[in-house]
C-alpha positions as CSV (number, residue, x, y, z in Angstrom):
1,M,13.6,1.2,-60.3
2,A,13.2,4.6,-58.7
3,A,9.4,4.7,-58.7
4,V,7.6,5.6,-55.6
5,A,5.4,2.8,-54.3
6,P,1.6,3.5,-54.7
7,T,-0.8,3.7,-51.7
8,D,-3.9,1.9,-53.1
9,N,-3.7,-1.9,-52.5
10,E,-4.6,-2.8,-56.1
11,A,-2.0,-0.4,-57.3
12,K,0.5,-1.9,-54.9
13,I,-0.1,-5.4,-56.3
14,K,0.4,-4.1,-59.9
15,Y,3.6,-2.3,-58.9
16,V,5.0,-5.5,-57.3
17,L,3.9,-7.6,-60.3
18,S,6.0,-5.3,-62.5
19,I,9.0,-5.7,-60.2
20,L,8.6,-9.5,-60.2
21,M,8.1,-9.7,-63.9
22,G,11.4,-7.9,-64.3
23,I,13.1,-10.5,-62.1
24,V,11.5,-13.4,-64.0
25,N,12.6,-12.0,-67.4
26,D,16.2,-11.3,-66.2
27,A,18.4,-14.2,-67.5
28,N,21.3,-13.0,-65.2
29,I,19.3,-14.0,-62.1
30,P,19.6,-17.6,-60.9
31,R,16.7,-20.0,-61.9
32,N,15.6,-20.7,-58.3
33,I,15.1,-17.0,-57.7
34,R,13.2,-16.5,-60.9
35,R,11.1,-19.5,-59.9
36,A,10.3,-18.0,-56.6
37,A,9.3,-14.7,-58.3
38,S,7.0,-16.7,-60.6
39,E,5.5,-18.4,-57.6
40,A,4.9,-15.0,-56.0
41,I,3.2,-13.8,-59.2
42,K,1.0,-16.8,-59.2
43,Y,-0.1,-16.0,-55.6
44,L,-0.7,-12.3,-56.4
45,R,-2.9,-13.2,-59.4
46,D,-5.1,-15.7,-57.4
47,A,-8.4,-13.9,-57.4
48,S,-10.0,-16.5,-55.1
49,L,-8.1,-15.1,-52.2
50,S,-8.2,-11.7,-50.5
51,L,-5.5,-9.1,-51.2
52,G,-4.0,-9.5,-47.8
53,V,-3.7,-13.3,-48.1
54,R,-2.3,-13.0,-51.6
55,A,0.3,-10.5,-50.4
56,A,1.2,-12.7,-47.4
57,N,1.6,-15.8,-49.6
58,A,3.8,-13.9,-52.0
59,V,6.0,-12.5,-49.2
60,S,6.4,-16.1,-47.9
61,A,7.6,-17.3,-51.4
62,L,10.0,-14.3,-51.7
63,E,11.5,-14.5,-48.2
64,E,12.6,-18.1,-48.8
65,V,15.0,-17.0,-51.5
66,S,15.8,-13.4,-50.2
67,Q,18.9,-14.7,-48.3
68,D,20.3,-16.8,-51.2
69,P,24.0,-16.1,-51.4
70,N,24.0,-16.5,-55.2
71,M,21.5,-13.7,-55.7
72,P,22.9,-10.7,-57.5
73,I,22.7,-7.5,-55.4
74,H,20.3,-5.7,-57.8
75,A,17.9,-8.7,-57.6
76,R,18.1,-8.8,-53.8
77,T,17.3,-5.0,-53.7
78,R,14.3,-5.5,-56.0
79,I,13.0,-8.5,-54.0
80,W,13.3,-6.5,-50.7
81,N,11.5,-3.6,-52.3
82,A,8.7,-6.0,-53.4
83,I,8.5,-7.5,-49.9
84,T,8.4,-4.1,-48.3
85,V,5.4,-3.0,-50.4
86,L,3.6,-6.3,-50.0
87,E,3.9,-6.1,-46.2
88,T,1.8,-2.9,-46.2
89,I,-1.2,-4.7,-47.8
90,K,-3.8,-5.7,-45.2
91,D,-7.3,-6.8,-45.5
């Protein structure tokens, strides 16, 4: 995924959602990592919270699995990319 991350917070959320959906739909990625990506998606779609809180919750879910030794390199890179974009979202 060579796309440049957007600058608008709503656009950033959509960009990260597309990254995470790719992880969830990749059968080569271990189930626990796909589950964490699904959890992060759930947090990002929670309209009852502010964008900053949604992003922070998603980062928390992704950081838990980001050091998993069973994670394929391409998945780790995508998760780190998602975390990097999410960390720029502030309220």
